[in-house]
Structures are given as structure tokens and as C-alpha cells.
FIBAKE-241190 format. One line per 5 residues: their letters; for each residue x, y, z of N, C-alpha, C, CB. Coordinates in nm, 4 decimals. Atoms other than C-alpha are relative to their C-alpha. Glycine has a CB too. Example, Ala and Ser with C-alpha at 12.3 -4.5 7.8 and 13.67 -1.06 7.14 Angstrom:
<rofis>
as> 0.0890/-0.1190/0.0000/1.2300/-0.4500/0.7800/0.0900/0.1200/0.0000/-0.0992/0.0027/0.1246 ~ -0.0820/-0.1190/-0.0060/1.3670/-0.1060/0.7140/-0.0770/0.1090/0.0730/0.0414/0.0462/-0.1415;
</rofis>
This chain:
<rofis>
mktlp> -0.0383/0.1227/-0.0612/-0.9472/3.1348/-1.9284/0.2022/0.0340/0.0129/-0.0662/-0.1571/-0.1244 ~ -0.1150/0.0372/-0.0312/-0.5991/3.0905/-1.7715/0.0640/-0.0846/-0.0638/0.0016/-0.0298/0.0950 ~ -0.0294/0.0985/0.0041/-0.3340/2.9088/-1.8726/0.0016/-0.0682/0.1408/0.0984/0.0050/-0.0677 ~ -0.0199/0.0952/-0.0648/-0.2844/2.6042/-1.6724/0.1359/-0.0831/-0.0565/-0.1249/-0.0670/0.0016 ~ -0.0831/0.1176/0.0444/0.0470/2.3935/-1.6570/-0.0167/-0.1319/-0.0459/0.0589/-0.0221/0.0748;
lnhaf> 0.0597/0.1130/0.0422/0.0301/2.1114/-1.8444/0.0068/-0.1563/0.0948/0.0634/-0.0109/-0.1342 ~ -0.0393/0.0895/-0.0985/0.1898/1.9111/-1.5571/-0.0959/-0.0328/0.1019/0.1085/0.0453/0.0585 ~ 0.1063/-0.0095/-0.0785/-0.1235/1.9953/-1.3801/-0.1124/-0.0146/-0.0115/-0.0057/0.0717/0.0356 ~ 0.1197/0.0584/0.0846/-0.3630/1.8722/-1.6232/-0.0857/-0.0843/0.0776/0.0463/-0.0839/-0.1196 ~ 0.1019/0.0960/-0.0518/-0.4519/1.5875/-1.4146/-0.0646/0.0218/0.1280/0.0552/-0.1229/0.0094;
tliep> 0.0938/-0.0281/-0.1271/-0.5776/1.7518/-1.1437/-0.1887/0.0662/-0.0334/0.1031/0.1381/0.0954 ~ 0.1485/0.0027/0.0465/-0.9096/1.8153/-1.3748/-0.0781/-0.0888/-0.0204/-0.0184/0.0430/-0.0909 ~ 0.0583/0.1070/0.0830/-0.9756/1.4954/-1.4684/-0.0178/-0.0894/0.1646/0.1224/-0.0769/-0.1555 ~ -0.0215/0.0883/-0.0985/-1.0650/1.3240/-1.1516/-0.0703/-0.1369/-0.0187/-0.0380/0.0620/0.1195 ~ 0.0591/0.1549/0.0390/-1.0782/0.9498/-1.1429/-0.0673/-0.0609/0.1240/0.1287/-0.1131/-0.0493;
gpvvw> 0.1074/0.0574/-0.0706/-1.2789/0.7132/-0.9329/0.0831/0.0729/0.1726/-0.0183/-0.2142/-0.0355 ~ -0.0736/-0.0637/-0.1251/-1.2163/0.7592/-0.5397/0.0671/-0.0546/0.0855/-0.0660/0.0535/0.0732 ~ -0.1617/0.0443/-0.0722/-0.9144/0.6940/-0.3047/-0.0864/-0.1437/0.0521/0.0915/0.1381/0.1707 ~ 0.0376/0.1922/-0.0510/-0.8798/0.3110/-0.2104/0.1169/-0.0123/0.0146/-0.0718/-0.1405/-0.1125 ~ -0.1077/0.0665/-0.0468/-0.6969/0.1330/-0.0026/0.0622/-0.1500/-0.1061/-0.0544/-0.0402/0.1541;
vttnd> -0.0229/0.1707/0.0603/-0.5266/-0.1992/-0.1876/0.0722/-0.0118/0.1129/0.0905/-0.0501/-0.1656 ~ -0.0766/0.0884/-0.0905/-0.4258/-0.4502/0.0438/0.0566/-0.0806/-0.1112/-0.0868/-0.0860/0.1184 ~ -0.0767/0.1165/0.0557/-0.1576/-0.7395/0.0113/0.0265/-0.0846/0.0915/0.1189/0.0291/-0.0612 ~ -0.0428/0.1008/-0.0698/-0.0353/-1.0189/0.1535/0.1235/-0.0715/-0.0785/-0.1177/-0.0885/0.0273 ~ -0.1331/0.0732/0.0695/0.3412/-1.1257/0.0616/0.0331/-0.1566/0.0342/0.1358/0.0830/0.0495;
grrdn> -0.0581/0.1260/-0.0559/0.3180/-1.4593/0.2410/0.0193/0.0092/0.1234/0.1161/-0.0411/-0.0522 ~ -0.0781/-0.0344/-0.1238/0.4652/-1.3092/0.5520/-0.0661/0.1230/0.0603/0.1566/0.0282/-0.0316 ~ 0.0955/-0.0916/-0.1137/0.2566/-1.0201/0.6665/-0.1119/0.0967/-0.1130/0.1307/0.1366/0.1197 ~ 0.0880/-0.1029/0.0556/-0.0190/-0.7647/0.5465/0.0629/0.1384/-0.0647/-0.0899/0.0373/0.1121 ~ -0.0668/-0.1267/0.0089/0.0521/-0.4460/0.4095/-0.1794/0.0705/-0.0764/0.1876/-0.0052/-0.1235;
vmtis> 0.1175/-0.0682/0.0441/-0.1904/-0.1714/0.3043/0.0518/0.1618/-0.0884/-0.1011/0.0251/0.1541 ~ -0.0362/-0.0777/0.0807/-0.1323/0.1146/0.0289/-0.1161/0.1156/-0.0428/0.0484/-0.0821/-0.0996 ~ 0.1398/-0.1038/0.0492/-0.3471/0.4316/-0.0468/0.0459/0.0454/-0.1417/-0.0314/0.1629/0.1134 ~ -0.0122/-0.0095/0.1777/-0.3915/0.4717/-0.4199/-0.1386/0.0888/-0.0510/-0.0072/-0.1898/-0.0873 ~ 0.1155/-0.0633/0.0322/-0.5963/0.7838/-0.5756/-0.0113/0.0117/-0.1536/-0.0052/0.1308/0.0686;
wsmvl> 0.0347/0.0496/0.1558/-0.5913/0.6407/-0.9126/-0.0529/-0.0996/-0.0272/0.0914/-0.0168/-0.0787 ~ 0.0229/0.1372/0.0593/-0.8231/0.3957/-0.9827/-0.1590/0.0066/-0.0895/-0.0009/-0.1246/0.1429 ~ 0.0899/-0.0157/0.1004/-1.0762/0.3262/-1.2021/-0.1118/-0.1245/0.0029/0.0819/0.0093/-0.1340 ~ 0.0982/0.1202/0.0221/-1.3790/0.1176/-1.3141/-0.0017/-0.0070/-0.1403/-0.1522/0.0154/0.0606 ~ -0.0490/0.0140/0.1650/-1.3243/-0.0439/-1.6835/-0.1270/-0.0361/-0.0709/0.1254/-0.1308/-0.0347;
dfspk> 0.1551/-0.0313/0.0350/-1.7106/-0.1094/-1.7376/-0.0455/-0.0743/0.1000/-0.0666/-0.0416/-0.1494 ~ 0.0829/0.0616/-0.0704/-1.9854/-0.3185/-1.6163/0.0323/-0.1016/0.0776/-0.0784/-0.0308/-0.0627 ~ -0.0624/0.0835/-0.0501/-1.7915/-0.6022/-1.5237/0.0779/0.0070/0.0941/0.0413/-0.0398/-0.0629 ~ -0.0472/-0.0284/-0.1188/-1.6529/-0.6445/-1.2237/0.1915/-0.0061/-0.0621/-0.0708/-0.1301/0.1344 ~ -0.1151/-0.0282/0.0033/-1.2874/-0.5205/-1.3864/0.0291/0.1420/0.0133/0.0448/-0.0513/-0.0994;
faiat> -0.0496/-0.1134/-0.0243/-1.1029/-0.2495/-1.2240/0.1637/0.0235/-0.0300/-0.0373/0.0198/0.1313 ~ -0.0873/-0.0234/0.0183/-0.7829/-0.0854/-1.2712/0.0684/0.1410/0.1177/-0.0184/0.0042/-0.1363 ~ -0.0369/-0.1087/-0.1027/-0.5268/0.1290/-1.0244/0.1494/0.0012/-0.0586/-0.0220/-0.0411/0.1843 ~ -0.1056/-0.0369/0.0958/-0.2190/0.3259/-1.1445/0.1112/0.0110/0.1512/-0.0388/0.1701/-0.1191 ~ -0.1343/0.0187/-0.0916/0.1347/0.1846/-0.9376/0.1137/-0.0123/-0.0585/0.0019/-0.1104/0.0810;
gpwnh> -0.1234/0.0678/0.0428/0.4512/0.0645/-0.9578/0.0759/-0.0346/0.0787/0.0688/0.0557/-0.0720 ~ -0.0791/0.0735/-0.1168/0.7702/-0.0678/-0.8309/0.0577/0.1171/0.0840/0.1294/-0.1056/-0.0577 ~ -0.0089/-0.0874/-0.1166/0.8036/0.2854/-0.6017/-0.0435/-0.0256/0.0911/-0.0352/0.0978/-0.0039 ~ 0.0938/0.0156/-0.0774/0.5431/0.1382/-0.4163/0.0318/-0.1467/0.0502/-0.1321/0.0286/-0.0663 ~ -0.0522/0.1285/-0.0929/0.6513/-0.1615/-0.1566/-0.1003/-0.0941/-0.0357/0.0063/0.0213/0.1758;
syqal> 0.0851/0.0820/-0.0130/0.3351/-0.3075/-0.2047/-0.0413/-0.0708/-0.1698/-0.1125/0.0791/0.0837 ~ 0.0489/0.0698/0.1220/0.3454/-0.3880/-0.5808/0.0974/-0.1124/-0.0469/-0.0197/0.1037/-0.1156 ~ -0.0525/0.1194/0.0063/0.5882/-0.6583/-0.5835/-0.0812/-0.0836/0.0926/0.1411/0.0028/0.0285 ~ 0.0389/0.0849/-0.0682/0.3719/-0.8480/-0.3476/-0.1702/-0.0022/-0.1069/0.0161/0.0448/0.1802 ~ 0.1121/0.0382/0.1182/0.0679/-0.7678/-0.6560/0.0634/-0.0649/-0.0966/-0.0748/0.1201/-0.0713;
rdtka> -0.0618/0.0188/0.1143/0.3388/-0.8740/-0.9212/-0.0180/-0.1833/0.0257/0.1697/0.0857/-0.0110 ~ -0.0123/0.1089/0.0019/0.3969/-1.2074/-0.7134/-0.1477/-0.0740/0.0055/0.0912/-0.0232/0.0951 ~ 0.1049/0.0684/-0.0544/0.0562/-1.3152/-0.5451/-0.0916/0.0147/-0.1015/-0.0459/0.0443/0.1312 ~ 0.0843/-0.0132/0.1036/-0.1466/-1.1638/-0.8454/-0.1537/0.0020/0.1036/0.0261/-0.1374/-0.1256 ~ 0.1513/-0.0321/-0.1038/-0.4230/-1.0690/-0.5397/0.0295/0.0913/0.0891/-0.0633/-0.1275/0.0967;
cvlai> 0.0258/-0.1176/-0.0713/-0.5258/-0.7686/-0.3795/-0.1624/0.0132/0.0779/0.0253/0.1154/-0.1109 ~ 0.1161/-0.0633/-0.0079/-0.8042/-0.5940/-0.2123/-0.0280/0.0937/0.0091/-0.0498/-0.0196/0.0526 ~ 0.0907/-0.1319/0.0567/-0.9790/-0.3043/-0.3008/-0.0927/0.0593/0.1387/-0.1275/-0.0609/-0.1471 ~ 0.0747/-0.0395/-0.1224/-1.0971/-0.1410/0.0432/-0.0316/0.1427/-0.0228/0.0818/-0.0222/0.1367 ~ 0.0095/-0.1310/0.0237/-1.2632/0.1673/0.0168/-0.0654/0.0953/0.1205/-0.0751/0.0072/-0.1232;
ptldl> 0.0348/-0.0989/-0.1436/-1.2487/0.4131/0.3045/-0.1017/0.1405/-0.0629/0.1889/0.0781/0.0855 ~ 0.1271/-0.0696/0.0324/-1.4928/0.7167/0.3692/0.0588/0.1174/0.0887/-0.1622/-0.0785/0.0444 ~ -0.0686/-0.0773/-0.0293/-1.4459/1.0510/0.4729/0.0634/0.0067/0.1560/-0.0645/0.0919/-0.0417 ~ -0.0499/0.0010/-0.1624/-1.4132/0.9850/0.8758/0.1400/-0.0526/-0.0314/-0.0973/-0.1137/0.1236 ~ -0.1264/0.0569/0.0201/-1.0828/0.8080/0.7578/0.1069/0.0542/-0.0853/-0.0205/-0.1118/-0.0405;
ldrvv> -0.0593/-0.1029/0.0688/-0.9091/1.0992/0.5766/0.1272/0.0019/0.0696/-0.0775/0.1324/-0.0011 ~ -0.1569/-0.0071/-0.0163/-0.5981/1.1404/0.7988/0.0258/-0.1172/0.0175/0.0633/0.0811/0.1080 ~ -0.0600/0.0947/-0.0034/-0.5851/0.7853/0.8193/0.0478/-0.0234/-0.1494/-0.0747/-0.0944/0.0646 ~ -0.0336/-0.0145/0.1520/-0.5545/0.7816/0.4377/0.1087/0.0637/-0.0591/-0.0912/0.0585/-0.0577 ~ -0.1354/-0.0710/0.0403/-0.3026/1.0405/0.3992/0.1249/-0.0668/0.0919/-0.0131/0.1785/0.0318;
gigic> -0.1085/0.1036/-0.0419/-0.0937/0.8647/0.6384/0.0552/-0.1016/-0.0307/-0.0115/-0.0366/0.0712 ~ -0.0512/0.0645/0.1151/-0.0787/0.5853/0.4713/0.0442/-0.0248/-0.0939/-0.0137/-0.0216/-0.0238 ~ -0.0363/-0.0111/0.1678/-0.0330/0.6959/0.1554/0.1288/0.0966/0.0259/-0.1452/0.0855/-0.1215 ~ -0.1159/-0.0723/0.0001/0.2770/0.8894/0.3170/0.1404/-0.0738/0.0555/-0.0334/0.1185/0.0791 ~ -0.0847/0.0556/-0.0765/0.4806/0.6379/0.4839/0.0003/-0.1523/-0.0943/-0.0504/0.0040/0.1696;
sgsdt> -0.0168/0.0999/0.0616/0.5845/0.2653/0.3175/-0.0017/-0.1175/0.1391/0.1335/0.0198/-0.0976 ~ -0.0160/0.0982/-0.1210/0.5334/-0.0531/0.4587/0.1020/-0.0696/-0.0122/-0.1021/-0.0913/0.0233 ~ -0.1078/0.0381/0.0095/0.8858/-0.1449/0.3601/0.0467/-0.0210/0.1769/0.0764/0.1035/-0.0982 ~ 0.0146/-0.0713/-0.1860/0.9085/0.0030/0.7835/-0.0724/0.0341/0.0595/0.0430/0.0956/0.0464 ~ 0.1249/-0.0300/-0.1233/0.5945/0.0285/0.9126/-0.1112/-0.1250/-0.0454/-0.0927/0.1976/-0.0160;
dkfak> 0.1088/0.0655/0.0329/0.3373/-0.1997/0.9863/-0.1094/0.0504/-0.0024/-0.0133/-0.0839/0.0562 ~ 0.0772/-0.0964/0.0016/0.0692/-0.0076/0.8661/-0.1388/-0.0323/0.0789/-0.0129/0.0354/-0.1361 ~ 0.0993/0.0550/-0.1006/-0.2303/-0.2158/1.0305/0.0302/0.0482/0.1573/0.0059/-0.1660/-0.0097 ~ -0.0271/-0.0492/-0.2008/-0.0864/-0.1325/1.3719/0.0100/0.1000/-0.0049/0.1285/-0.0386/0.1038 ~ 0.0132/-0.1412/-0.0222/0.0048/0.1734/1.3542/-0.1094/0.0832/-0.0629/0.1142/0.0542/-0.0371;
frlta> 0.1475/-0.1108/0.0165/-0.3494/0.3161/1.1891/-0.0628/-0.0742/0.0252/-0.0589/0.0753/-0.1273 ~ 0.1563/0.0454/-0.1079/-0.5559/0.1079/1.3956/-0.0755/-0.0553/-0.1034/-0.1100/0.1456/0.0868 ~ 0.0858/0.0491/0.1084/-0.6823/-0.1053/1.1172/-0.0443/-0.1327/0.0384/0.0700/-0.0032/-0.1360 ~ 0.0270/0.1448/-0.0587/-0.8586/-0.4621/1.1790/-0.0430/-0.0389/-0.1406/-0.1240/-0.0244/0.1394 ~ -0.0124/0.0702/0.1427/-0.7892/-0.6801/0.8878/-0.0846/-0.1365/0.0406/0.1830/-0.0335/-0.0586;
lrgqh> 0.1005/0.0933/0.0423/-1.0421/-0.9382/0.8181/0.0055/-0.1070/-0.1555/-0.1181/0.0974/-0.0057 ~ -0.0198/0.1292/0.0945/-1.0040/-1.2830/0.6173/-0.1286/0.0120/-0.1091/-0.0080/-0.1632/0.1008 ~ 0.1059/0.0511/0.1571/-1.1922/-1.3294/0.2350/-0.0097/-0.1239/0.0190/0.0642/0.0174/-0.1731 ~ 0.0756/0.1301/0.0466/-1.3172/-1.5852/0.0891/0.1253/-0.0392/-0.1575/-0.2195/0.0508/-0.0536 ~ -0.0474/0.0124/0.1268/-1.0679/-1.5880/-0.2280/0.1482/0.0443/0.0029/-0.0858/0.0795/-0.0965;
vaapl> -0.1768/-0.0781/0.0177/-0.7480/-1.3866/-0.1584/0.0555/-0.0476/0.1685/-0.0014/0.2494/-0.0268 ~ -0.0128/-0.0023/-0.1033/-0.5002/-1.4079/0.1292/-0.0091/0.1717/0.0424/0.1152/-0.0828/0.0229 ~ 0.0210/-0.1309/-0.0184/-0.4708/-1.0065/0.1142/-0.1474/0.0354/0.1195/-0.0196/0.0564/-0.1623 ~ 0.0972/-0.0510/-0.0110/-0.6926/-0.8550/0.3542/-0.1058/0.0697/-0.0045/0.0078/0.0005/0.0167 ~ 0.1009/-0.0828/0.0232/-1.0177/-0.7098/0.3894/-0.0097/0.1177/0.1556/-0.1430/-0.1093/-0.0327;
iqecl> -0.0276/-0.0679/-0.1496/-1.0346/-0.3833/0.6223/-0.1889/0.0135/0.0584/0.1064/0.2054/-0.0235 ~ 0.1008/-0.0489/-0.0603/-1.3106/-0.3507/0.8824/-0.0551/0.0976/0.0055/0.0054/-0.0088/0.0728 ~ 0.0152/-0.1487/0.0249/-1.3374/0.0100/0.8633/-0.0392/0.0537/-0.0621/0.0585/0.0552/-0.0098 ~ 0.0004/-0.0387/0.1240/-1.3985/0.0548/0.5348/-0.1128/-0.0385/-0.0388/0.0972/-0.0385/-0.0749 ~ 0.1149/0.0206/0.0951/-1.7512/0.0706/0.3312/0.0174/-0.1078/-0.0413/-0.0199/0.0838/-0.1060;
aniec> 0.0006/0.1238/0.1032/-1.6615/-0.1925/0.0941/0.1069/-0.0204/-0.0132/-0.0553/0.0051/-0.1286 ~ -0.1357/0.0460/0.0731/-1.3998/-0.4270/-0.0309/-0.0561/-0.0858/-0.0661/0.1264/-0.0559/0.0771 ~ 0.0143/0.0729/0.1429/-1.3547/-0.5861/-0.3151/0.1345/-0.1156/-0.0178/0.0078/0.1346/-0.1382 ~ -0.1002/0.0834/0.0192/-1.1441/-0.8983/-0.3221/0.0382/-0.0087/-0.2008/-0.0604/-0.1557/0.0840 ~ -0.0158/-0.0614/0.1296/-0.9414/-0.8771/-0.6610/0.1414/-0.0998/-0.0313/0.0192/0.1927/0.0033;
rvidi> -0.0964/0.0713/0.0784/-0.6990/-1.0894/-0.8884/0.0598/0.0898/-0.0993/-0.0599/-0.1175/-0.0661 ~ -0.0548/-0.0570/0.1020/-0.4511/-0.9317/-1.1127/0.0198/-0.0912/-0.1475/0.1237/0.0464/0.0575 ~ 0.0264/0.0364/0.1679/-0.5241/-0.9930/-1.4875/0.1138/0.0452/-0.0519/-0.1319/0.0741/-0.0845 ~ -0.0823/-0.1132/0.1428/-0.2674/-0.7576/-1.6558/0.0951/0.1121/0.1030/-0.1660/0.1324/-0.1279 ~ -0.0994/-0.0939/-0.0655/0.0161/-0.5579/-1.5566/0.0556/0.0791/-0.1143/0.1192/-0.0770/0.0836;
verhn> -0.0380/-0.0722/0.1400/0.0723/-0.2840/-1.8450/0.1103/0.1191/0.0716/-0.1652/0.0825/-0.0983 ~ -0.1159/-0.0188/-0.0782/0.4258/-0.1953/-1.6841/0.0009/0.1510/-0.0928/0.1443/-0.1340/-0.0072 ~ 0.0084/-0.0848/0.0855/0.4396/0.0767/-1.9920/-0.0493/0.1227/0.0606/-0.0691/-0.0457/-0.0997 ~ 0.0897/-0.0856/-0.0650/0.1749/0.2776/-1.8123/-0.0226/-0.0215/0.1775/-0.1354/-0.0239/-0.0816 ~ 0.0523/0.0313/-0.1580/0.1883/0.1750/-1.4481/-0.1251/-0.0332/0.0482/0.0163/0.1005/0.0764;
ivvle> 0.0927/0.0216/-0.0204/-0.1238/0.0272/-1.4581/-0.0209/-0.1375/0.0496/-0.0516/0.0378/-0.0868 ~ 0.0412/0.1340/-0.0386/-0.2572/-0.2772/-1.2905/-0.1703/-0.0468/0.0045/0.0616/-0.0137/0.1413 ~ 0.1747/0.0299/0.0215/-0.5873/-0.4451/-1.4046/-0.0416/-0.1195/0.0947/-0.0454/-0.0540/-0.1778 ~ 0.0312/0.1309/-0.1509/-0.7717/-0.6424/-1.1413/-0.1763/-0.0334/-0.0492/0.0106/0.1077/0.2406 ~ 0.1434/0.0556/0.0125/-1.0977/-0.8617/-1.1569/-0.0280/-0.0409/0.1356/-0.0193/-0.1249/-0.1055;
glaay> 0.0655/0.0036/-0.1231/-1.3120/-0.8574/-0.8904/-0.0615/-0.2115/0.0365/-0.1549/0.1425/-0.0291 ~ 0.0334/0.0947/0.0113/-1.3822/-1.1611/-0.7243/-0.1502/-0.0589/0.1070/0.1252/-0.0526/0.0072 ~ 0.1513/0.0014/-0.1243/-1.6465/-1.1048/-0.4152/-0.0115/0.1705/0.0173/0.0440/-0.1000/0.2118 ~ -0.0221/-0.1583/-0.0489/-1.7412/-0.7626/-0.3221/-0.0754/-0.0171/0.1446/-0.0848/0.1392/-0.1176 ~ 0.0961/0.0039/-0.1671/-1.8910/-0.7033/0.0344/0.0051/0.1743/0.0491/0.1136/-0.1290/0.1659;
ldder> 0.0588/-0.1189/-0.0225/-2.0625/-0.3578/0.1617/-0.0847/-0.0266/0.1259/-0.0784/0.0499/-0.1230 ~ 0.0402/0.0083/-0.1406/-2.0742/-0.2720/0.5138/-0.1501/0.1325/0.0104/0.1673/0.0441/0.1126 ~ 0.1615/-0.1002/-0.0004/-2.5066/-0.1088/0.5042/-0.0111/0.0670/0.1171/-0.1539/-0.0894/-0.0066 ~ 0.0176/-0.0764/-0.1464/-2.5150/-0.0160/0.8630/0.1206/0.1021/0.0311/-0.0020/-0.1181/0.1307 ~ -0.0989/-0.1399/-0.0649/-2.1823/0.2299/0.8685/-0.0977/0.1016/-0.0584/0.1949/0.0279/-0.0697;
aerrt> 0.0876/-0.1165/0.0061/-2.3282/0.5507/0.9243/0.0892/0.1049/-0.1167/-0.0225/0.0721/0.1738 ~ -0.0736/-0.0738/0.0975/-2.0602/0.7649/0.7119/0.0161/-0.1190/-0.1299/0.1566/0.0597/0.0729 ~ -0.0177/0.0703/0.1265/-2.0879/0.6498/0.3483/0.0451/0.1118/-0.1089/-0.1413/-0.0784/-0.0430 ~ -0.0720/-0.0801/0.0675/-1.9104/0.9511/0.1684/0.1587/-0.0095/-0.0457/-0.0198/0.0939/0.0645 ~ -0.1479/0.0572/0.0113/-1.5912/0.8558/-0.0086/0.0791/0.1268/-0.0595/0.0131/-0.1471/-0.1098;
lhavg> -0.1341/-0.1555/-0.0093/-1.2639/1.0903/-0.0706/0.0451/-0.0290/-0.1470/0.1834/-0.0134/0.1482 ~ -0.0618/-0.0378/0.1397/-1.1202/1.2094/-0.4240/0.0828/0.0757/0.0246/-0.0766/0.0568/-0.1018 ~ -0.1007/-0.0942/0.0119/-0.8199/1.3307/-0.4354/0.0398/0.0928/-0.1053/0.0870/-0.0557/0.0176 ~ 0.0088/-0.1127/0.1089/-0.7469/1.6136/-0.6283/0.1093/-0.0080/-0.0518/-0.0249/0.1403/0.0375 ~ -0.1185/-0.0037/0.0397/-0.3822/1.5740/-0.6875/0.1147/0.0782/0.0676/-0.0143/0.0330/-0.1106;
dgsfv> -0.0839/-0.1056/-0.0369/-0.2456/1.8799/-0.5139/0.0164/-0.0064/0.1613/-0.0619/0.1388/-0.0531 ~ 0.0145/-0.0097/-0.1254/-0.3009/1.7783/-0.1506/-0.1019/-0.0081/0.0604/0.0376/0.0791/0.0321 ~ 0.1740/0.0279/-0.0487/-0.6577/1.8271/-0.1380/-0.0891/-0.0815/-0.0400/-0.0804/0.0940/-0.0190 ~ 0.0714/0.1193/0.0280/-0.9249/1.6117/-0.1553/-0.1684/0.0282/-0.0073/0.0408/-0.1073/0.1168 ~ 0.1317/-0.0129/-0.0050/-1.2900/1.6079/-0.2073/-0.1487/-0.0861/0.0542/-0.0010/0.0167/-0.1037;
adgvk> 0.0438/0.0490/-0.0848/-1.5349/1.4705/-0.0402/-0.1943/-0.0468/-0.0928/0.0306/0.1171/0.1420 ~ 0.1086/-0.0254/0.0098/-1.8708/1.3032/-0.1834/-0.1516/0.0934/0.0163/0.0125/-0.0550/0.0223 ~ 0.1090/-0.0631/-0.0712/-2.1947/1.4785/-0.1797/-0.1203/-0.0291/-0.0220/-0.0008/0.1154/-0.0104 ~ 0.1397/0.0383/0.0190/-2.5405/1.5132/-0.2557/-0.0481/-0.1284/-0.1293/-0.0680/0.1476/-0.0347 ~ -0.0059/0.0615/0.0720/-2.6733/1.2284/-0.4502/-0.1066/0.0209/-0.0590/0.0311/-0.0930/0.0286;
ldrre> 0.0622/-0.0349/0.0763/-2.8724/1.2574/-0.7457/-0.0943/-0.1172/-0.0655/0.0810/0.0649/-0.0696 ~ 0.0764/0.1755/0.0583/-3.1250/0.9731/-0.8736/-0.0676/0.0089/-0.1298/-0.1425/-0.0697/0.1102 ~ 0.0539/0.0281/0.0751/-3.1497/0.9558/-1.2282/-0.0275/-0.1426/-0.0568/0.0373/0.0669/-0.0522 ~ 0.0457/0.1502/0.0710/-3.2189/0.5718/-1.2416/-0.1068/-0.0456/-0.0757/-0.0156/-0.0847/0.0818 ~ 0.0910/0.0231/0.0871/-3.5410/0.5655/-1.3876/0.0194/0.0482/-0.1727/-0.1099/0.0621/0.0669;
mmaak> -0.0591/-0.0045/0.0959/-3.4258/0.7565/-1.6639/0.1431/-0.0224/-0.0719/-0.0294/0.0699/-0.0041 ~ -0.0843/0.0893/0.0970/-3.1501/0.5794/-1.7358/-0.0129/-0.1724/-0.0267/0.1385/0.0221/0.0506 ~ 0.0490/0.1063/-0.0198/-3.3294/0.2538/-1.6880/0.0740/-0.0989/-0.0974/-0.1397/0.0122/-0.0102 ~ -0.0663/0.1078/0.0772/-3.2424/0.0984/-2.0087/0.1661/-0.0224/-0.0384/-0.0662/0.0108/-0.1189 ~ -0.1389/0.0142/-0.0457/-2.8680/0.1376/-1.9573/0.0449/-0.0368/0.0579/0.0496/0.0467/0.0207;
lpegi> -0.0504/0.0881/-0.1343/-2.8038/-0.0371/-1.6831/-0.0136/-0.1133/0.0052/-0.0500/0.0234/0.1139 ~ -0.0142/0.1105/0.0656/-2.7240/-0.3303/-1.5998/-0.0947/-0.0626/0.0905/0.1416/-0.0576/-0.0199 ~ 0.1080/0.0553/-0.1015/-3.0109/-0.5763/-1.4326/0.0450/0.0241/0.1417/-0.0256/-0.1603/-0.0183 ~ -0.0443/0.0210/-0.1669/-3.0406/-0.5437/-1.0614/0.0317/0.1153/0.0142/0.1219/-0.1013/0.0536 ~ -0.0615/-0.1281/-0.0667/-2.9033/-0.1856/-1.0321/-0.0988/0.0898/0.0270/0.1030/0.0723/-0.0826;
</rofis>
């Protein structure tokens, strides 16, 4: 094996899929791309890594609400485009032709073009580690969507799309939550 620079080690451990995080600061909707997301357990708790360098962070702090929207492979160029511009000077919904849908629990919009959306409230911000902990309030899935492959950022400007799904539900039945 060859030595890898330690500051590149994060590229070896892929977190959850790339998500869009939508917010509404009371004046307008915004969306940001987040490549570091994770599920905390079988409850509807999630975490994202972000901080004051992102325009949406202040809305997350102030409103304590957001939507995790899950884009798919066909949206890759929009995922990157949204991630490299700022909502401080760009209406990303208009620029990237995204359709905002109103949810039932938070002012932040769902995104119609996404495979799934999860309305969330912020339940903790761990500033020392730039982690925002979220609790899901409602989840929506577009089960008629043809493209279902989610994206995973490697961290070096490249992405991996979900591939073949391998079913081991029967083998794992005793460890899965009821109804899955």
C-alpha cells in the first residue's frame, strides 16, 4: 500500500448521499448542496455538516427548519452548480429551474424534481464540529420517478452513483425496524 496524505483520508469513507438542503429565511427560499449527510439511527434523526461559510446556515439557525431533498444522477450538473454559487447573490431556484413545493410542517420548500424530500426541524447545532442535527417531521417519495440512483461525493470533484441493489432483507429481518 502507498501512503495517502492524511488530509485526503475523508475521501475513503463515504457518508450518505449528496442532498440539497432548502431553507426559507422569511423572505425567500434557498438551496445548498451538502455532501456530508448521515442517518443517526432508525429514528428520523439526521445530521449534516455545514457552518457559517454557507449562506443558508443563518436561516438554519434562525428558523430551526429545513428540507433535505434527495437529488438523483440526472440532476448531477445542477447539484454541482448549486454547490459552487451562493444564495447571497443568486436565486438558485430560478437559475437551476427547480420547482418549489410547499410542505406541511416547515416554510422551507420541497423540490419537485427530487426523488425524495424530508421536512426537518433543527434539534441541535454542534458548533465545535459544524454539525447540524435534524429531526424528520414528514417524508415524501416520488415512486413514479424513473431515475432513482442517488449521488455520493468522493470529495475530490468526482461522484459515484448508486449501482446494483443487493437484497438481504430476509437475512436481516430480525434487525430491521417493523414495516421495512
